[in-house]
C-alpha positions, 0 to 999 in steps of 0.5 A: 718162641718161648725163651728163658731170659736174663732180663735185667741186672738183678736176680732171677730169669723170666720166661718170655715170648721172643722172636726166633733167631735168624741165621747167617749164611754160615750158620744153622738153626737148631730146635732145642730138644734137651738142655742142661743147667750148669753152675754158670747158669746159677751164677747168672740167676743169682746175679752174683759178683761174677755175673755182675762183672761179666754179663750184660742183660738182656740175653737168653741163658743156657749153653748145654744142649742137644737138638735137631737142625731145622735150617742151614745157611747157604754156605754150610756143607757138612751139616744138613736138616734133620741132623741130631747135634750139639754145639761147642758153646765158645764162639771164636773169631777165627782170624786172630793170631791165636786162632790162626796158630791153632790155639783158638781155645784161648781166643781173646775174642771168644763169645760164649752162648748164654753169656755173651750172646743168646743161649739155648734155654729156648725153642731154637738157637742159631749157631755157626756151623763150625761149632756144631758136633754131630750126635751118633745114635749108638755112641757117646763121645768124650776125651780122655787125656789121662791114662785111665786103663788100670789106674786108681782114679780119685774123682773129687766132686760128684755133681753131674759132671763128676758122676758121669766121669765116674762111669766113664772111668769105669768103662775105660778100665780104671782099676779102682774109682774113688769118689768124694763129695759132701752130699750123701745123695750125690755119693749114692749116685756115684756108687750107682755109676760104678764108684768102688768107694764113695766117701766124704772128703775127710775119709779120702786120704785113708781110702786112697792110701789103702787102695794104693799102698800109700803111693797116692792116686794115679789120676785125680779128676777135680770136678768141684772147683772148691779150694779145699778139694783142689788142695786135696787133689794135689795132696792125694795124687802120687808122685808123677801122677796127673791132676785134671781140673775141670771145676771152676773156683768161685774166687781166687785159690792160693797155690803152693808151688813148694808143695803142690807141684807133682 
């Protein structure tokens, strides 16, 4: 099969012919139909300081995908051939203390596809059946942990995740969605996705103040990982509001406990 491989400890990827993965009895084989490029993939491509300290080539890259199950192991009961699926890219051991106490999201033995083991930028990928999520034909699934209906929401960072967050917030009933980015093209996309305001970061304070009577945003979704945006998120959220951070900073971010606690 064809696969995009991080072949050596240097910048770049290589398109290669590689063997199809063989599944274990608790795994499924998925034909990849669509895949997305994440910032992590860019770090690995560039072979920056993070990648040098984290990754051990060679391996197939990529961790965001959707596809069709073409083979199941003999112990798999809740997934069948032909199912349209995606998969959780963090594979945990399932046996450590944290996994056994319901905290597998912080399992110290987590292996990430496309980072610690072969990923999805290939014709096929093998995955543990426990990591597989079914895709409905007529719905999308997301998890909204903030009180979005009726809220004034600030989205900082209009990359693909931020832009989709704008649309989800509008669909969930946010009273006003304000999006910020330094890129005009991305701001236009955010506007098309339903943002009531799409502005540069230096305009955000004024817009949020006008929208909330000076109180601040009810919810801030920080999607960029940029230190300035993280600090702005805490500056523009109201007292008692909520900041949710999904963007991953590329380096250490100083956090002022005296002023940036809500």
